[in-house]
N, CA, C and O atoms as a DFTB+ gen file, in Angstrom:
332 C
 N C O
     1  1      13.564      -3.268      -5.370
     2  2      13.054      -4.476      -4.758
     3  2      12.946      -5.603      -5.766
     4  3      13.194      -6.762      -5.436
     5  1      12.586      -5.275      -6.969
     6  2      12.396      -6.280      -7.994
     7  2      13.705      -6.986      -8.352
     8  3      13.679      -8.153      -8.743
     9  1      14.841      -6.310      -8.227
    10  2      16.128      -6.900      -8.574
    11  2      16.599      -7.941      -7.561
    12  3      17.518      -8.706      -7.852
    13  1      15.988      -7.983      -6.380
    14  2      16.404      -8.924      -5.344
    15  2      16.054     -10.368      -5.690
    16  3      16.700     -11.293      -5.196
    17  1      15.056     -10.571      -6.518
    18  2      14.597     -11.912      -6.847
    19  2      14.810     -12.179      -8.330
    20  3      14.444     -11.355      -9.168
    21  1      15.393     -13.312      -8.656
    22  2      15.578     -13.619     -10.080
    23  2      14.235     -13.868     -10.765
    24  3      13.270     -14.292     -10.131
    25  1      14.191     -13.603     -12.047
    26  2      12.966     -13.827     -12.818
    27  2      12.685     -15.311     -13.019
    28  3      11.536     -15.721     -13.188
    29  1      13.734     -16.098     -12.998
    30  2      13.576     -17.541     -13.213
    31  2      13.304     -18.227     -11.874
    32  3      14.062     -18.062     -10.918
    33  1      12.233     -18.983     -11.815
    34  2      11.885     -19.723     -10.607
    35  2      12.245     -21.183     -10.805
    36  3      12.114     -21.726     -11.902
    37  1      12.694     -21.802      -9.747
    38  2      13.070     -23.213      -9.803
    39  2      11.955     -24.057      -9.204
    40  3      11.254     -23.638      -8.283
    41  1      11.815     -25.236      -9.744
    42  2      10.838     -26.168      -9.191
    43  2      11.532     -27.054      -8.161
    44  3      12.760     -27.084      -8.082
    45  1      10.750     -27.761      -7.387
    46  2      11.288     -28.658      -6.371
    47  2      12.224     -29.690      -6.996
    48  3      13.242     -30.036      -6.396
    49  1      11.901     -30.181      -8.177
    50  2      12.721     -31.190      -8.843
    51  2      14.114     -30.694      -9.189
    52  3      15.023     -31.501      -9.388
    53  1      14.300     -29.380      -9.264
    54  2      15.613     -28.839      -9.586
    55  2      16.621     -29.045      -8.462
    56  3      17.821     -29.133      -8.721
    57  1      16.163     -29.123      -7.239
    58  2      17.105     -29.288      -6.136
    59  2      16.902     -30.549      -5.318
    60  3      17.726     -30.845      -4.453
    61  1      15.850     -31.295      -5.553
    62  2      15.636     -32.561      -4.854
    63  2      16.540     -33.621      -5.462
    64  3      16.685     -33.695      -6.683
    65  1      17.142     -34.432      -4.622
    66  2      18.019     -35.485      -5.112
    67  2      17.298     -36.820      -5.048
    68  3      16.304     -36.975      -4.338
    69  1      17.818     -37.783      -5.804
    70  2      17.213     -39.114      -5.822
    71  2      17.260     -39.770      -4.450
    72  3      16.374     -40.554      -4.112
    73  1      18.288     -39.457      -3.649
    74  2      18.409     -40.122      -2.363
    75  2      17.300     -39.740      -1.384
    76  3      17.085     -40.445      -0.398
    77  1      16.607     -38.659      -1.633
    78  2      15.544     -38.274      -0.704
    79  2      14.161     -38.660      -1.215
    80  3      13.168     -38.400      -0.534
    81  1      14.068     -39.263      -2.374
    82  2      12.776     -39.608      -2.937
    83  2      12.633     -41.126      -3.060
    84  3      13.494     -41.801      -3.623
    85  1      11.548     -41.638      -2.531
    86  2      11.205     -43.046      -2.715
    87  2       9.932     -43.088      -3.545
    88  3       8.916     -42.509      -3.158
    89  1       9.981     -43.764      -4.675
    90  2       8.804     -43.898      -5.523
    91  2       7.981     -45.096      -5.058
    92  3       8.518     -46.060      -4.510
    93  1       6.699     -45.022      -5.280
    94  2       5.825     -46.140      -4.972
    95  2       4.512     -45.680      -4.380
    96  3       4.392     -44.574      -3.852
    97  1       3.529     -46.560      -4.482
    98  2       2.215     -46.289      -3.900
    99  2       2.280     -46.526      -2.400
   100  3       2.873     -47.506      -1.949
   101  1       1.684     -45.648      -1.639
   102  2       1.711     -45.737      -0.190
   103  2       0.732     -46.807       0.296
   104  3      -0.418     -46.869      -0.140
   105  1       1.223     -47.647       1.212
   106  2       0.385     -48.657       1.859
   107  2       0.584     -48.563       3.361
   108  3       1.652     -48.175       3.835
   109  1      -0.441     -48.915       4.096
   110  2      -0.338     -48.964       5.551
   111  2       0.375     -50.247       5.950
   112  3       0.322     -51.248       5.235
   113  1       1.037     -50.207       7.090
   114  2       1.749     -51.388       7.580
   115  2       0.794     -52.571       7.759
   116  3       1.181     -53.724       7.564
   117  1      -0.444     -52.280       8.129
   118  2      -1.441     -53.342       8.323
   119  2      -1.739     -54.078       7.009
   120  3      -2.139     -55.242       7.026
   121  1      -1.545     -53.404       5.886
   122  2      -1.836     -54.001       4.575
   123  2      -0.789     -55.022       4.134
   124  3      -1.029     -55.802       3.212
   125  1       0.376     -55.017       4.796
   126  2       1.438     -55.930       4.345
   127  2       1.815     -56.980       5.395
   128  3       2.717     -57.788       5.174
   129  1       1.126     -56.964       6.527
   130  2       1.395     -57.968       7.562
   131  2       1.135     -59.355       6.990
   132  3       0.120     -59.590       6.335
   133  1       2.063     -60.267       7.246
   134  2       2.001     -61.671       6.808
   135  2       2.044     -61.833       5.284
   136  3       1.581     -62.846       4.760
   137  1       2.593     -60.849       4.574
   138  2       2.785     -60.967       3.124
   139  2       4.274     -60.924       2.824
   140  3       5.044     -60.262       3.521
   141  1       4.671     -61.642       1.771
   142  2       6.069     -61.627       1.358
   143  2       6.329     -60.379       0.525
   144  3       5.663     -60.126      -0.478
   145  1       7.324     -59.602       0.973
   146  2       7.718     -58.400       0.244
   147  2       9.214     -58.453      -0.003
   148  3       9.952     -59.117       0.725
   149  1       9.653     -57.751      -1.033
   150  2      11.069     -57.635      -1.340
   151  2      11.483     -56.198      -1.019
   152  3      11.048     -55.257      -1.683
   153  1      12.328     -56.035       0.006
   154  2      12.778     -54.710       0.411
   155  2      13.739     -54.166      -0.647
   156  3      14.725     -54.816      -0.995
   157  1      13.444     -52.971      -1.154
   158  2      14.304     -52.306      -2.130
   159  2      15.230     -51.319      -1.422
   160  3      16.426     -51.259      -1.707
   161  1      14.663     -50.550      -0.499
   162  2      15.426     -49.527       0.190
   163  2      14.677     -49.134       1.456
   164  3      13.481     -49.395       1.584
   165  1      15.381     -48.507       2.387
   166  2      14.722     -47.951       3.563
   167  2      15.545     -46.784       4.086
   168  3      16.736     -46.659       3.802
   169  1      14.883     -45.942       4.850
   170  2      15.543     -44.771       5.414
   171  2      14.958     -44.514       6.802
   172  3      13.744     -44.571       6.997
   173  1      15.833     -44.231       7.757
   174  2      15.410     -43.919       9.122
   175  2      15.485     -42.399       9.292
   176  3      16.499     -41.773       8.984
   177  1      14.399     -41.829       9.785
   178  2      14.309     -40.377       9.985
   179  2      13.855     -40.065      11.399
   180  3      13.230     -40.891      12.064
   181  1      14.176     -38.871      11.843
   182  2      13.710     -38.381      13.139
   183  2      12.279     -37.874      12.985
   184  3      11.982     -37.122      12.058
   185  1      11.403     -38.280      13.884
   186  2      10.010     -37.853      13.845
   187  2       9.895     -36.381      14.225
   188  3      10.593     -35.903      15.119
   189  1       9.010     -35.673      13.540
   190  2       8.725     -34.273      13.876
   191  2       7.786     -34.178      15.079
   192  3       7.738     -33.149      15.754
   193  1       7.043     -35.249      15.343
   194  2       5.969     -35.210      16.330
   195  2       6.301     -35.925      17.637
   196  3       5.717     -35.614      18.676
   197  1       7.220     -36.869      17.598
   198  2       7.574     -37.639      18.793
   199  2       9.083     -37.602      18.974
   200  3       9.821     -37.263      18.049
   201  1       9.526     -37.946      20.146
   202  2      10.959     -38.028      20.412
   203  2      11.455     -39.428      20.070
   204  3      11.965     -40.156      20.922
   205  1      11.291     -39.782      18.795
   206  2      11.691     -41.109      18.319
   207  2      11.914     -41.051      16.819
   208  3      11.767     -40.001      16.193
   209  1      12.269     -42.187      16.259
   210  2      12.489     -42.288      14.815
   211  2      11.318     -42.973      14.146
   212  3      10.521     -43.653      14.791
   213  1      11.229     -42.783      12.844
   214  2      10.320     -43.577      12.021
   215  2      11.110     -44.054      10.819
   216  3      12.165     -43.504      10.504
   217  1      10.612     -45.057      10.159
   218  2      11.311     -45.629       9.018
   219  2      10.412     -45.593       7.784
   220  3       9.215     -45.872       7.865
   221  1      10.999     -45.250       6.655
   222  2      10.324     -45.317       5.361
   223  2      10.878     -46.541       4.649
   224  3      12.089     -46.670       4.469
   225  1       9.998     -47.424       4.250
   226  2      10.407     -48.674       3.598
   227  2       9.870     -48.674       2.169
   228  3       8.681     -48.447       1.945
   229  1      10.747     -48.927       1.212
   230  2      10.344     -49.080      -0.187
   231  2      10.495     -50.559      -0.526
   232  3      11.525     -51.166      -0.232
   233  1       9.481     -51.127      -1.137
   234  2       9.485     -52.575      -1.372
   235  2       8.634     -52.929      -2.586
   236  3       7.868     -52.117      -3.104
   237  1       8.802     -54.181      -3.016
   238  2       7.984     -54.753      -4.086
   239  2       6.995     -55.729      -3.465
   240  3       7.344     -56.533      -2.602
   241  1       5.762     -55.639      -3.923
   242  2       4.700     -56.565      -3.531
   243  2       3.896     -56.850      -4.782
   244  3       3.320     -55.937      -5.373
   245  1       3.852     -58.103      -5.189
   246  2       3.126     -58.490      -6.410
   247  2       3.574     -57.661      -7.624
   248  3       2.742     -57.171      -8.387
   249  1       4.885     -57.512      -7.792
   250  2       5.491     -56.792      -8.919
   251  2       5.179     -55.297      -8.959
   252  3       5.429     -54.648      -9.975
   253  1       4.640     -54.743      -7.880
   254  2       4.386     -53.308      -7.792
   255  2       5.252     -52.717      -6.683
   256  3       5.491     -53.361      -5.661
   257  1       5.716     -51.498      -6.892
   258  2       6.548     -50.819      -5.898
   259  2       5.664     -50.007      -4.962
   260  3       4.759     -49.294      -5.395
   261  1       5.948     -50.133      -3.667
   262  2       5.173     -49.447      -2.640
   263  2       6.109     -48.838      -1.609
   264  3       7.290     -49.180      -1.547
   265  1       5.568     -47.926      -0.797
   266  2       6.281     -47.409       0.363
   267  2       5.362     -47.486       1.569
   268  3       4.142     -47.370       1.458
   269  1       5.984     -47.686       2.728
   270  2       5.259     -47.750       3.986
   271  2       6.063     -46.996       5.035
   272  3       7.293     -47.056       5.048
   273  1       5.367     -46.292       5.906
   274  2       5.986     -45.565       7.003
   275  2       5.587     -46.247       8.303
   276  3       4.427     -46.615       8.485
   277  1       6.551     -46.418       9.212
   278  2       6.237     -47.010      10.508
   279  2       7.217     -46.507      11.562
   280  3       8.365     -46.181      11.260
   281  1       6.748     -46.452      12.781
   282  2       7.597     -46.100      13.911
   283  2       8.033     -47.329      14.686
   284  3       8.576     -47.208      15.784
   285  1       7.803     -48.508      14.130
   286  2       8.131     -49.756      14.819
   287  2       9.639     -49.885      15.047
   288  3      10.423     -49.933      14.099
   289  1      10.023     -49.941      16.316
   290  2      11.440     -50.117      16.651
   291  2      11.915     -51.519      16.295
   292  3      13.081     -51.703      15.947
   293  1      11.038     -52.503      16.375
   294  2      11.399     -53.885      16.030
   295  2      11.751     -53.976      14.542
   296  3      12.781     -54.549      14.187
   297  1      10.912     -53.422      13.679
   298  2      11.176     -53.459      12.235
   299  2      12.443     -52.665      11.919
   300  3      13.243     -53.086      11.084
   301  1      12.629     -51.538      12.569
   302  2      13.835     -50.733      12.354
   303  2      15.082     -51.531      12.702
   304  3      16.043     -51.546      11.933
   305  1      15.077     -52.191      13.848
   306  2      16.244     -53.005      14.254
   307  2      16.485     -54.154      13.284
   308  3      17.633     -54.449      12.951
   309  1      15.424     -54.803      12.828
   310  2      15.579     -55.923      11.896
   311  2      16.179     -55.460      10.568
   312  3      17.069     -56.114      10.026
   313  1      15.699     -54.344      10.052
   314  2      16.235     -53.830       8.779
   315  2      17.683     -53.386       8.935
   316  3      18.494     -53.622       8.039
   317  1      18.020     -52.760      10.028
   318  2      19.403     -52.353      10.278
   319  2      20.320     -53.588      10.369
   320  3      21.452     -53.567       9.886
   321  1      19.822     -54.640      10.984
   322  2      20.609     -55.861      11.163
   323  2      20.969     -56.507       9.827
   324  3      22.081     -57.011       9.665
   325  1      20.059     -56.499       8.887
   326  2      20.263     -57.184       7.601
   327  2      20.625     -56.242       6.468
   328  3      20.565     -56.622       5.299
   329  1      20.994     -55.036       6.800
   330  2      21.352     -54.028       5.809
   331  2      22.526     -54.442       4.964
   332  3      22.946     -53.693       4.082
């Protein structure tokens, strides 16, 4: 049984790619309403809880990098339009 598993264990960082990781402090969408932000990247994902999508947005606000999650279809359409 012991031979079935290698002695060396891998960490999450060994197989996670940069394309699936967004760095930044998490902020709520309410915290950035009516503020100027610079969009760095975004990703649309299928929700685990609803039959819809949500979007992860990475952006700069006051020279700091942040991420925000939202299910807003309006914001999703706007970001897709200007991609």
